[in-house]
N, C-alpha and C positions, 0 to 999 in steps of 0.2 A: 625449522621453528618457524611461526608464522609473522607476518608481518607486525600483526597487534599484538602477538606475544612479547618480539623483540621491541615496539615502541612501549609497553609497559614495563618491561626488565629497564630501558633507558634513560624512561621518564617517571619511574617510578615518585618522584617527591611532587611534581607536578598534578599525574594523575591521581596521589594520595588527598593533596591540597584541593582539587578542584572536584574531589568526589567522583570522578570518573567523567564529569561534562564531557562534551565530546560534540556539543551544540544541539540548537535548538530542533524540538521533533526528533528527535536522535535519540535511541537508548543508551545506558552509559557505555562507558570502553570495559566496564567491569559487571557488564551484564552477562551471566552464565551464558555457554556458548555449547551446546551440546556437540559439534562437530570438536571445538576446543578442546573438550572433557575429554572425549574418546581418542582423540591422538595426545593427549596429555598422558592417557592412561597406556597405548601403545607404549609412549617413547619409554615408558616405566620396566613394561613388562621388556622391551626387548633391551633396555640394558638388565635387567635380572638375569633374561635368559644366559647374553653375554658373560656377565659375572658369575655364575652356576657354570654357565660349559670353561670360563679359565680355571675355576677350583678343580672342576675336574680334569683338564690337561694338566696340572698341576699337579694332582693325587696319582695319576697314572705316572708321571714321572718318576713321583715318590718310588711308588711300588717298585717300579722296572730298575731301580735302583737298589730297594730294600732287597729285591725278589723275595717280598711280602706276598702271601696269596690271599691276605684280609682284604676284599672290598667292600667294607660297608658303610665307609663315609663314600666311597666312590659313587656308590649306589644311593646314599645319598641327595649328593650334591647332583649328579645323574636326575631324578625324583623332581629336586629345585628348578632346572629347567625344563623340566616335562611342565611339570606344575604352573609358570609362567609363560609356556605356549599354548596350554589351553585354557 
């Protein structure tokens, strides 16, 4: 997490009431930053992959313990992980 994001998170009250003012002749702290948006998306995709991977792992354990051959749910969980990686 970037320093800027940590600052905004820990000083949300201040950022809100100053409307993101960060000094004369400087863009507001809440101005959109393409790199920050990319990092946020990457973190979201990473979290989605791990959640889908964890669900898949639990499903494999279930299938092994039950001796079931129905892998439809497992395939959908792996497809979620693949979609987040793409």
